[in-house]
N, C-alpha and C positions, 0 to 999 in steps of 0.2 A: 339446105341443111335442116336436120331435125334435132330436137332435144331429147336427151336421155331421160330417165325416170326422175332425176333430181336436177334438171336444168342445164346439164352440160351439152354443148353443141356437138353433134356428131357430123362428120362429112358424109355426103351422099355416097352410097355403095357403088363400086364400079361393076358393070355387068361381068360375070365370069365368062371365061372362054370355054367352049365345049371341049371336053377331053374324051379320049377313047374310054369306053365302058368295059367293065369286067363283071363277072358274076351273073350274066344274063341267063336266060332259059337255054337249057342244054340243047333243045331241038326246036327249031322254028317251024318245022313242018308239023302241024298239030293234028291231033285225032279228031274226028267228027263228034259233034254232040250226040250223046246216047239217050234217046228217049226224053223223059221229063225229069230225070234225076241228075244230080251233079256229083261227080266223084272227086275225091281228094287226090292231089298229086302224090306220086311216089317219090319221096324226098331222100336226100342223102343222109345216111345215119348220123353224120356229124351234127345235123340240125337238131335231131332228137337229143343228142348229148348236150348241146348248148342249151336247149329248152329246159332240161333237167337241172341246169345250174342256175337258172334264174330264180330269184326269190319269189315266194307266192304272192307277196303284196305288190308285185310289179305287173301292171296291166299294159302290155304293149300291143298296139294294133294299127289298123289303117283307116283312113278317111273314106268310108264306104267300102264295099267289097265286090262291086259289080263291074269287073274289068276282064274281058275275055282274053286280053293280052297276058294274063297271068297263067296261061296254060303251061304246065310243067313246073310252075313255081308255087301255086296254090291249088290249082284245079287240074284234073287229068282229062283234057279234052277241051274243045272249043264250045262255048255255050253263049247264048244270046245274053246281052246285058239284062234284059227283062227276066229271063229265067234265073240268072244269078241273083238279082235283086230279091226275088220271091223265095228262092230254094237253095241259094248258094252258102248260107251261113253254116249249115251242118258240115260241109266240106271244109270251109274256111277255118272253123273252129278246131279242126283236126290238125291244123299246122301247129308244130310244137312251140312256136314263138308267138303266135297270134291269140292272145287271151282277152282281147278287147276289139271293139269296132266302134267307129263313129257313125251315127245315123244322121246323114247330112240332109236327107230329103225333108226333114221336118222344117227346115228353114223356109222352104218354098210353099208350105202350106200344112195344115194340121194333119196328123196321122191318125187313122182310125184305130180304136182300141184293138180291134181284130188283128190289125198288122203288128202291133207291139206284141200281142200274145203269140203270133206265128213266129216272130223273131226270137222270142224267149224260148219257145218250144224247140228250137233247132240247135241250141247251144248248151253246154254243160253248166253245172251249177256254179263253177268257178269263173265263168265268163262274166264280163262287164260291158255295158254299153255307155258311150257318151252320146247324148242326144241334144241336137241344136233346136232352140226355140224358133217359132215362126218369125219371119220378117215383119209380120203384121205388128208385133210388139217390139222388135229389135231394130227396126229401120225408122229413122225420124222423117223419112221422105217417101212419098209415092213416086216411083221412078218410071220413066218411059222405057221403050224398048232398047234405047241406047244406054241405059243405066243411069241416066242423069235424073236427079230429083227434081220433080216438077212442082209438087204440092206438098205442104206439111201433112204428116200422117197423124190424125187425130187419135189413133189407137197406140201410138208409140209410148211404151212403158206403162200400158194399161194392165194393172195386176189382175183384174177380173177375166180379161181375155187370155192372159198368160195361164192362169189357173184352169180355165175351162178347156182351152185348146191344146195345152201342152203338159202342164204338171200333173193334172188328174189322170189323163189317159196314159202317159208314160209311166207314171208310178204304178198304176193299176196293172198295166199290161206286162211290165218288165219285172216288177217285184224286186227280189233279192238280186237280180242281175242288172238292176239300174245303177249306173254310176253317176258321173257328173251330168247335171241338167244345165246346159250352157246357154247363156244369153250372149250370143256374138253380135255386138252392137256394130251396125254398119257405119262407115265414115259419117260424121255428123255435119260436115260442111260448115256453114256459118254458125251453127249452134256451138261448135267447139270454141268459138271465141268468147262465149259467155259461160265460162267454166263454172263459176259459182252458181249460176242459175241451173245449169245442167246437173251439177252434183246434188243440188237441193232436190231436184226432180227424181234423180236416181235414188237418193236416200228415201224418198217417199214410197217409191216402187218396191224396193227391197224390203222395207218395213211392212209392206202389205202382203208379202208372199207368206203362205202358210208354213209352218214348221213341218219338216218331213218326218213321217212316222217311221221310227226305226224298227218297228215290228213288221212293216210292209216293205220298206226300202232301206235296209240297214247299211247299205254301202253307197247311198246316194248323197249328193251335196249340190248346192247351187254354185255356179261359177259365172263370172263375167269376163268376157274378152273384149278389150277396148282397141279400136282401131286408129285413134287419134293420139299420136304421141304427146302432144301438148297437154293432154289430160292425164298422162301417166305420171302422177305426182304423189308425194307422201299423203296429202289430204285424201286422195282417191282410195289408196290402199287402206288407210285407216277407216274410211267409211265402209269398205268391204269387210274389214276385220270386226267392226262394230256389229255388223249384221250376221256374222258368221258365214260369210259368202267367200268363196276362194277366188283369188286372182288367177286367171288363165293366162299363162305365158304363151305367147304366139311368135313363132319364128317365121317371118315373112318379110316382104319388102315394105318399106316406109315405117318400119318400126325398129326401135333399138335392138341390137343383136341380143342373143339369149344371155350372155354373160353380164350385160347391162341390166336385163330384166331380173337377174338373180338377186339384185339388191332389193327390188320390191318384194321378192319372195321372202327374203330375210326379214324385211320390216313386217310383212304379213304374219310371220311366225315368231315375232319378238317376245311375245308372252308365252306362247306355247306352240309346238310344232303342229302342223296340219298336213293334209294330203296335198300332193303335187298334181296339178291339172296342166298339161302342156300339149300344144298342138304345133307340129312342124309342117307348115303349109307350103312355103315357097322358098326357093333358093334366093338369096340376097341378090337384088338387082334384076330379078326375072319376074316381070308382071305376069299375071295369071294366064292371059291369052298367049303370050310368048312361050311359057312353059308348056301349055297344052299343045301347041303346034310342034315344038321341038322334041318333046318326050314321048308322045304317042307312038306305039301302043302300050307304053309303060312296062316293058318287059326286060329292061336293062338299065343300069346306072349310067347316066349321061354326064351329070355334073356333081361329082362328089363334094361334099362340104364338110371336111373333117373338123373345122374349127367349131361349127355349130354342133356337130355330133359329140365332140368332147365336152362342150359346155353343157349339153343335155345330160350326158352320162354323169357329170359331176353333181348336177342338181338331183338326179335320180338317186344316186348312191347316198347323198347327204339326207334325202328324205327317208330312204329305207333304213338307214342306221338310226334315225330318230324314232323308228317304229311306225312310220306312217306308209300309207299306200301311195303309189305313183302311177298315174294314168297318162300314158304318152300315145297320142294318135298322130300318124304320119300320112302325108299326102304323096301321091305320085309325082306332084309338082315340086317336091323338096329336092330330089336328086334324079328322079326319072322313073323310079320303081319302088313303091312303098315297101313291098315284102323284103326286098333286098336291103333297103335302108334299115328296116327293123333288125335284120341279121347283123349288119354292121354295128348298129347301136347296141344290140345285145352283147356282142363280143367286147365292146368298150366298157359296158357295165360290168360284165363278169370279170374282166381283167382288173378292175378296180376292187372287187369284192374278194 
């Protein structure tokens, strides 16, 4: 059992049973890749109409964009993941619902300034990126190939490394298209049992981060995503609030469901409302490896999760009505196909508005 944000015990989630999907790509027989350009899919006009109904401060998008299974959903043709990674954003950003994207590769190593500039050049001015900080500063452990932490990471929560390898190049390269700068903290293991000491360390780290320049990155903010439920406490939320850092809600296994995390968002905004940063990463009860094997090639909905969808829609609408922006990034591992999940969520949001 895990605890929710304020100490209440939650029962473990039961793995959902796969259901028949709907809303998949219209034609599984795909067109071949055409040269070195990526073309946008020809979409149903109803998606354009839905996109026009979305508020301008809603930034809905997917966790990365390099999936050749999205032929007919985002792209017109089959393309290599490498080509989509480098040149797919222009086509991706033409989708009427996809106004944001998560840059996940930053977690695995620093991204060169030239790559950030390339990403920004491919999308319109209204587009936003959520960028993940490198594991070098977000993981307390140096891990082996099996993912198990072997040694303590001396660079964990090192502000100088975060500034050099992450904040400075991301802000300079993305500029006005830079959205949340996310510190996704990997599971802390034994360190989570020393909550007071960890929060003191996090306090020092956040206090050492530079203030974001509104003339360069007017839409950027810092956000922290915690993966240890025992540390999701009022003290943690107040610490973030004191530094002007956003609490990133994360819908995934081993964490309280979104409607429980909403209480933390309410505490975060007790004095004044702020932007919503939310990532819908995994279906409850589906570990990453299981979701990867079941859902590939990510071209159809496999496990719909209406409860999470409605909880997210409620939070988004509450945020938008307070005059704040909402950035929601969705993974293929949430329901099987991130673009189709975005469409379902957009429908739920517009129905409330």
